[in-house]
Structures are given as C-alpha cells and as structure tokens.
LODRENTOR-282435 format. One line per field, with one value per residue (C-alpha): residue number from 1; residue in one letter; x, y, z. Coordinates in steps of 0.2 Angstrom, whole numbers. Layout:
! residues N
kegu	c(NUM,...)
vexpa	c(A,...)
X	c(X,...)
Y	c(Y,...)
Z	c(Z,...)
//
This chain:
! residues 401
kegu	c(1,2,3,4,5,6,7,8,9,10,11,12,13,14,15,16,17,18,19,20,21,22,23,24,25,26,27,28,29,30,31,32,33,34,35,36,37,38,39,40,41,42,43,44,45,46,47,48,49,50,51,52,53,54,55,56,57,58,59,60,61,62,63,64,65,66,67,68,69,70,71,72,73,74,75,76,77,78,79,80,81,82,83,84,85,86,87,88,89,90,91,92,93,94,95,96,97,98,99,100,101,102,103,104,105,106,107,108,109,110,111,112,113,114,115,116,117,118,119,120,121,122,123,124,125,126,127,128,129,130,131,132,133,134,135,136,137,138,139,140,141,142,143,144,145,146,147,148,149,150,151,152,153,154,155,156,157,158,159,160,161,162,163,164,165,166,167,168,169,170,171,172,173,174,175,176,177,178,179,180,181,182,183,184,185,186,187,188,189,190,191,192,193,194,195,196,197,198,199,200,201,202,203,204,205,206,207,208,209,210,211,212,213,214,215,216,217,218,219,220,221,222,223,224,225,226,227,228,229,230,231,232,233,234,235,236,237,238,239,240,241,242,243,244,245,246,247,248,249,250,251,252,253,254,255,256,257,258,259,260,261,262,263,264,265,266,267,268,269,270,271,272,273,274,275,276,277,278,279,280,281,282,283,284,285,286,287,288,289,290,291,292,293,294,295,296,297,298,299,300,301,302,303,304,305,306,307,308,309,310,311,312,313,314,315,316,317,318,319,320,321,322,323,324,325,326,327,328,329,330,331,332,333,334,335,336,337,338,339,340,341,342,343,344,345,346,347,348,349,350,351,352,353,354,355,356,357,358,359,360,361,362,363,364,365,366,367,368,369,370,371,372,373,374,375,376,377,378,379,380,381,382,383,384,385,386,387,388,389,390,391,392,393,394,395,396,397,398,399,400,401)
vexpa	c(X,X,X,X,X,X,X,X,X,X,X,X,X,X,X,X,X,X,X,X,X,X,X,X,X,X,X,X,X,X,X,X,X,X,X,X,X,X,X,X,X,X,X,X,X,X,X,X,X,X,X,X,X,X,X,X,X,X,X,X,X,X,X,X,X,X,X,X,X,X,X,X,X,X,X,X,X,X,X,X,X,X,X,X,X,X,X,X,X,X,X,X,X,X,X,X,X,X,X,X,X,X,X,X,X,X,X,X,X,X,X,X,X,X,X,X,X,X,X,X,X,X,X,X,X,X,X,X,X,X,X,X,X,X,X,X,X,X,X,X,X,X,X,X,X,X,X,X,X,X,X,X,X,X,X,X,X,X,X,X,X,X,X,X,X,X,X,X,X,X,X,X,X,X,X,X,X,X,X,X,X,X,X,X,X,X,X,X,X,X,X,X,X,X,X,X,X,X,X,X,X,X,X,X,X,X,X,X,X,X,X,X,X,X,X,X,X,X,X,X,X,X,X,X,X,X,X,X,X,X,X,X,X,X,X,X,X,X,X,X,X,X,X,X,X,X,X,X,X,X,X,X,X,X,X,X,X,X,X,X,X,X,X,X,X,X,X,X,X,X,X,X,X,X,X,X,X,X,X,X,X,X,X,X,X,X,X,X,X,X,X,X,X,X,X,X,X,X,X,X,X,X,X,X,X,X,X,X,X,X,X,X,X,X,X,X,X,X,X,X,X,X,X,X,X,X,X,X,X,X,X,X,X,X,X,X,X,X,X,X,X,X,X,X,X,X,X,X,X,X,X,X,X,X,X,X,X,X,X,X,X,X,X,X,X,X,X,X,X,X,X,X,X,X,X,X,X,X,X,X,X,X,X,X,X,X,X,X,X,X,X,X,X,X,X,X,X,X,X,X,X)
X	c(1252,1241,1227,1228,1228,1213,1204,1207,1201,1185,1183,1186,1174,1160,1162,1161,1145,1138,1142,1134,1119,1116,1119,1106,1093,1096,1097,1084,1071,1057,1041,1030,1017,999,995,983,981,962,962,972,972,981,993,997,1000,1011,1022,1023,1029,1043,1050,1048,1055,1063,1080,1073,1070,1058,1046,1036,1023,1012,999,993,977,973,978,977,986,974,986,1001,1009,1025,1030,1044,1059,1068,1082,1081,1096,1089,1071,1064,1048,1046,1032,1028,1038,1054,1069,1078,1091,1084,1099,1095,1077,1086,1088,1069,1071,1086,1077,1063,1076,1082,1065,1061,1076,1070,1053,1061,1071,1087,1093,1087,1087,1092,1108,1125,1132,1148,1137,1135,1151,1165,1178,1166,1180,1173,1182,1168,1167,1170,1173,1155,1147,1133,1137,1130,1114,1106,1091,1104,1109,1092,1087,1104,1107,1124,1136,1145,1149,1141,1152,1148,1154,1166,1151,1155,1171,1161,1154,1160,1156,1147,1157,1168,1166,1153,1159,1154,1146,1155,1172,1168,1163,1179,1188,1180,1174,1191,1189,1173,1177,1178,1160,1154,1142,1136,1124,1107,1110,1104,1102,1113,1110,1124,1126,1139,1126,1116,1132,1135,1116,1120,1135,1124,1111,1125,1132,1115,1108,1125,1119,1124,1114,1108,1101,1093,1083,1079,1072,1063,1057,1058,1052,1038,1031,1032,1045,1051,1059,1069,1087,1104,1110,1102,1094,1090,1072,1074,1084,1069,1063,1080,1081,1097,1104,1106,1113,1108,1122,1117,1121,1133,1140,1143,1161,1166,1156,1171,1183,1171,1163,1172,1173,1154,1149,1140,1136,1131,1114,1103,1102,1109,1125,1119,1127,1132,1126,1132,1133,1136,1149,1138,1122,1113,1111,1109,1111,1093,1088,1070,1053,1040,1027,1038,1040,1021,1019,1031,1021,1004,1011,1016,999,991,1000,1014,1005,1002,992,993,1011,1017,1034,1031,1019,1006,1015,1031,1023,1016,1033,1041,1027,1026,1041,1059,1059,1073,1069,1079,1070,1054,1040,1053,1060,1071,1062,1067,1072,1059,1061,1045,1036,1020,1009,991,994,996,1012,1021,1034,1046,1063,1073,1086,1098,1114,1123,1109,1094,1082,1068,1056,1044,1030,1018,1003,997,982,976,981,990,1007,1017,1031,1040,1056,1066,1082,1090,1104,1095,1086,1069,1058,1053,1049,1038,1029,1024,1013,1006,1000,989,977,963,967)
Y	c(-61,-50,-52,-71,-70,-59,-71,-86,-76,-71,-89,-95,-81,-87,-104,-101,-89,-103,-116,-105,-102,-120,-125,-111,-118,-136,-132,-142,-130,-133,-132,-117,-120,-115,-99,-108,-127,-131,-150,-165,-170,-154,-156,-173,-167,-153,-165,-178,-165,-160,-178,-181,-164,-156,-159,-170,-189,-192,-184,-190,-178,-181,-169,-170,-162,-164,-181,-189,-191,-184,-185,-197,-200,-203,-196,-202,-213,-216,-224,-225,-237,-249,-247,-241,-229,-215,-218,-212,-226,-221,-219,-202,-192,-179,-169,-153,-157,-168,-153,-153,-170,-164,-149,-161,-172,-157,-151,-169,-168,-151,-157,-171,-158,-165,-149,-131,-122,-106,-115,-111,-124,-125,-132,-148,-147,-140,-141,-130,-117,-102,-85,-72,-55,-46,-48,-43,-55,-66,-84,-95,-105,-120,-109,-99,-115,-120,-104,-101,-85,-92,-82,-98,-98,-110,-123,-118,-129,-138,-150,-159,-165,-172,-187,-205,-221,-236,-248,-234,-231,-219,-205,-203,-186,-179,-185,-177,-160,-160,-162,-148,-135,-127,-121,-112,-106,-87,-80,-70,-60,-58,-72,-68,-52,-60,-76,-85,-103,-115,-134,-132,-127,-142,-153,-146,-150,-168,-168,-161,-175,-188,-180,-179,-196,-206,-214,-210,-196,-209,-222,-208,-202,-220,-224,-208,-201,-214,-230,-221,-213,-230,-222,-239,-234,-220,-222,-215,-230,-240,-255,-271,-267,-249,-256,-260,-242,-234,-219,-215,-198,-188,-173,-167,-168,-151,-140,-126,-137,-152,-149,-148,-163,-175,-164,-162,-180,-190,-206,-205,-206,-222,-221,-209,-214,-203,-185,-189,-192,-206,-205,-219,-221,-206,-205,-189,-188,-175,-183,-171,-158,-168,-187,-195,-206,-211,-211,-198,-209,-208,-190,-189,-198,-185,-170,-179,-180,-162,-156,-167,-157,-170,-186,-200,-217,-215,-212,-195,-187,-169,-161,-148,-134,-139,-140,-123,-116,-123,-115,-98,-94,-89,-81,-71,-60,-66,-55,-46,-57,-71,-78,-92,-102,-117,-128,-122,-107,-97,-86,-75,-76,-68,-66,-85,-94,-106,-117,-124,-133,-137,-150,-153,-161,-173,-180,-175,-161,-161,-148,-150,-136,-135,-123,-123,-112,-123,-139,-143,-151,-154,-165,-165,-176,-176,-186,-172,-161,-145,-135,-134,-142,-126,-118,-133,-134,-115,-122,-137,-125,-115,-130,-128,-142)
Z	c(20,30,17,19,38,38,26,38,53,44,38,56,63,51,55,73,72,61,74,89,78,74,92,98,86,91,110,119,128,139,128,132,145,143,153,163,164,163,163,168,150,146,160,154,136,143,154,141,128,140,141,122,115,130,139,152,149,165,177,192,199,214,221,239,246,264,269,251,235,222,207,204,187,179,161,150,155,171,162,143,140,153,146,163,163,175,188,205,212,203,214,212,222,233,235,245,249,262,272,276,284,293,300,306,315,325,330,335,347,353,357,368,377,371,364,362,346,355,362,355,343,354,368,358,348,359,344,334,330,321,317,321,313,329,348,351,338,344,345,332,338,331,325,314,306,303,294,286,296,303,292,287,269,256,248,230,217,229,233,216,225,240,231,230,219,223,234,242,260,266,278,296,296,312,305,288,296,305,289,279,292,294,276,280,298,294,295,280,291,309,315,313,303,286,277,264,259,265,265,279,291,289,290,307,311,306,318,332,330,330,347,355,350,350,334,315,307,294,308,318,302,297,314,318,301,287,296,306,290,280,268,262,246,253,261,260,249,236,244,234,234,227,212,200,202,200,189,180,181,165,157,139,127,119,134,138,153,143,138,157,162,158,169,184,185,171,181,184,166,163,145,131,122,111,118,135,145,158,175,187,204,215,234,244,257,266,269,281,268,252,254,253,238,237,228,225,233,249,248,247,263,271,264,269,287,287,280,294,307,310,309,296,298,317,319,324,319,325,337,329,338,330,313,316,321,305,295,303,314,314,296,289,274,258,245,241,249,251,267,274,288,297,283,271,259,261,248,249,234,235,253,255,261,249,258,246,244,228,226,212,208,196,185,196,200,213,220,235,239,252,252,270,268,253,262,245,242,226,222,206,202,186,181,173,179,172,186,178,190,199,181,177,193,191,177,187,201,189,188,201,212)
//
C-alpha cells in the first residue's frame, strides 16, 4: 500500500513539474529590445513584435519635443474581438496618472490664493480625523498629500473593490472619502518624515478641491484643465464621441494571476478570445487618484503645455513659476537618485531629471515621462493589466530623439 501511494505521489509530482515547465515555456514574454534603438524603423519593428508575440494586444506611443508632437503611432489592437486597431486616438484608462492632473488642480487653486499648500488639511476638512503617532506630531499639510509624505497608508489591493459597472451611480468624492478614511486614519509614520505612495492622500486632495470650489472634483477638472487644453477625448466617463476609439482592457490567459481573476473581478469579464480575457468597462469610485479615461493625443496636449511652461495654444493652466515648483521643489527622497515630488516621481539619470508617473489597473497600463532639460515628453499606453509600459519605454528612450 505504501509503495502504491508513493508511486501515485511520484506520478502526480511528475505531472505537476511537467505542467509548470510547459507553462513557463509558453508564458508570453516581452520580446528582447535592442540595446540601443537607432532608427524609427527599428522602433516600429520592436513595438509591433510586442503586440504580435508578447502579452500585450495594443500600444499607443507619442513623443513630444518642445511644443510639438514629433512621433505618434499605434501598434496592434485596441480591441481584438471588436476589430478596433490601436492608434494615438485610442481611449484608454489612465488610472494613477490621474494624480498629476489632481496635483495641477491643487496648484491652480494655490495660485489663485484659494488655498495654501502649507496649510493643515483640517483647515479645509474639519472632519479630517487622523490618529497621529504622538502628541507632538506635525499636522498633515496639503504639501504632505501632494508628495505622499503624509504618513497615510496606501490602500493596496483594496482598490480592486473600489470600482463599479457601467450604469451604476458614480460616487461624490467627498462622500466616498468619508466612507473609507476611517480605515486609514492611523498614520504609518510622522508627516514629512519620508514618502510612501498612497491613493488615499489624493482622495483627500479631491475632497479639498470640492470644498474650496463648491464644485464636484470632476467638474472642476473638466472646466479648468481638460477644456482649456482641448482634451476633447478625455473624461471620467465614456462619452459618446469617445466610443469609436475605445480600447478594451485585457489580461493574458497564460499568466500567474489568471486563476484569481474570476474571484477578484469576475463580473467584469466581457469575453475570452484568443490569448486574452477581455474586460468590460470599469469605472473608479475614487476619481482624484485614478479616474481619468482618455487618449494619448490628449495626454500629449497636457505634456506639451507642461513643457511650454504651463501654456498651450494661448491657454494657460499654470504659471511658469508653478511649473518650476512642480519640477524642482518639495522632493522627498524615495531611493537612490529617486524622489517623490508634487505628483511626479522624480529620477536622476546622467545628472538630468526625469519626471514620471505610471498608471495601471484592471486591463490597462500607462506611463508618462517628462525630460525637462531635453524638452522631451513620452506617453505610452497599453490595454493590458501587465505592468510593462515602463520597461518598454526604457527602450524607446534610447533613440536619439
């Protein structure tokens, strides 16, 4: 009997090892990039190869230099089942890159004298009840929220629960904050001591915007950032004119997280076709940290305005001084040659700054970079859950733009 059990165990172990080996061999990987990309033809071949052989169905890339778009192209499919190609007009979820827009909104109000970023949050939100580490702790300021130095914990995987389907009511941001803040009210560290990335801080910023302006967060952003910049295919909802360009979010079937997808977001699965699980429309309950939906073309308009010291086509969204402040001030060190600024994650490379923000969530991934000294900006969107955009962009930036 013992020999029989041992044989069964050996057979099971062999089958398991064989299954894992086959899975590793079949596992879709990002194709290896050239060490240095020396032509746009080579770049096109590399990005096309990713969408054909890799785990990502579609990519859209835009490169901005000074005040102009110098490269703009889509690769692969925005939605394979619906036969929609990826282009620079494709509409994707921005997820966490929304935080840069929220930071811009706060700095606009700072410029107008309607708030001060050194003010305590409680001045604007009297019910902002936080448990500080000690009786001598510094009070959380708006600046602490902007550069993630408040000590408020991140939400982690809880954000997966903070979504809703098409047709379900959208949350008012002040009310949503009141609902979730008590779970994050005990600070992890002293305000200003260090930095730790957190969506909750940007939810608080959204509530401050609503309190100061007496508008919804979404309406303020539409009227003061999206509309002035002509970002006509970007919003917090899918508008009718955005629908022909809509990307479907996807997740590769051959992936270690695939078995838990039905348990985490089962009701959001639209269909399974080819190598991918395709996701239905997803709306975020927490819009200030991660609610924008829009096109790479529109993201490029924002980057152009940023590189042009706050102005685009005669419309100014921020002063030159404020752009300089966001680019150069209020850094908190987060690693070797890595810092958290106002909204931006800041890196040093060859003694030059790189401003960056990454966004990712159910079905989508996005990275935006600004290289101030070179007057360059990069925007890369994908319709895949996999967080590969940063890795791909590292290759894109090796080209001599």
